[in-house]
Structure formats: structure tokens, C-alpha cells
N, C-alpha and C positions, 0 to 999 in steps of 0.2 A: 503779865501778858498771857493770853490763852496759848497753850502748846498742845494742840490736838490735830487730828487728821482732817476734820472738816473746817474749812475757813470761811464758807459762805455764811454771813450773819443771819440772813433770813432763814436759812436752812436750820441753823443752830437754834434760833428763836422758835421755830416751829416744833423742833424736837423737844426743846425745854418745856414747852407748854402742854405737851401730850400727857394724857393720864390713862388710867385703866379703860379699856374698851373703846379708846379713840382709834380712828382709822387713818392710815397714811397710804396714799397710792403713788406708785411710781409708773408713770405713763409716758408715752412718746409724744412728740410735738403734734399739736392739732387736736388732742383729746379734749372733748368738751367738758369744761369745769364750770359749775354754777357760780354765779357772781355773789350769791349770798350763802352764809353758813359755812364757808370753807376758807382755809387759809391756803393760798396758792403760792408756791415758791418755784420760780423758773430757774432752772440750773443750766439750760442750754447756752453753749457758747457758739457752737456751729453744729452742722448735721452730725449726729451721733457722738457729740462730745459735750458732757460726759455720756458714755454708753450705759445701758441698763445694768450690766454686770459690775461696772465700777461703782455705780450708785448703790446697788444692793450690797456690795461688799462693805462700803462705808457704813450703811445703815446697820448691818448685821454686827459690825465691830463696835458700834457706838450706841446702841440702844438695846433694851430688853423688849421683846415682843412676844406675843402669844401664838400667832398663827399667820399663815401667808395664804392668799388666794390668787389663783391665776385663771384667766378666762379659758374656756374650752377652745375658743377661736385662736388663742395663742398657740396651743398645741397643734391645732388643725392647719393653720395657715403660716405659722413661723416656727417650725420644729427646732431649728438650731438655736433660736432665742429661748424657747421653752426649755431645752436641755441645759442651757447656761443658768436659767433661773432654777431649775430642778437640782442643780448641784448643791444648793443651799438647803436641800431637804434634809441633809443629815443634822442641821441645826434647827429646822423648823419644818412643820408639815405643809405640804402643798395641797391645797384643796381646790379642785377644779370646779368652777361654777359658770353656768351659762350667764351671759350678760344680756 
């Protein structure tokens, strides 16, 4: 039996199939995701559960990654969330990019 932090099978399958230069996005509810060419894993149970910080913590503890991007809008319109995301910058570089 699997004994790890991540219990969501679809989430684990998505991580297991990732390779070099593949992209993973952590977004909030309602973010438009194309119907083709993407694997979409819904983690939401209810509003803000799990929250972005919890999701990032699980990801950074359970995968090897090259870099992290955050939109400039995140910093401009949701500074508290941007600061939570930025605390992971010790482990990865945060590159701001306009969307």
C-alpha cells in the first residue's frame, strides 16, 4: 500500500507522468483550462480547501521542479497570497510574468 503525503490518485497519476519541461499549474476555482492537451485534476472540496499554500507545500515536498512562475496580477491584486507563494522562493525562483 502507498504510504505518502498525497492521497489523491488523479493528482499522483498526473505527477507520475510528468517529464522534463512539462508544466503544472496551481490555479483557483474558475480558471479557464482548455479541454484538449491538458490533464486537469480538481482538488477542491469546498471554497479554499485545499488552499494554495497547502497544495504548494505538497508539491514542493513530493516532486523535483525547475522553476515557478507567478502572474504579475497575483502580486498586484492579492499580495497576501503572493507573499505565501513567495516563501517557497528559497527552494525555487519566482518569475513574474504578465498573463
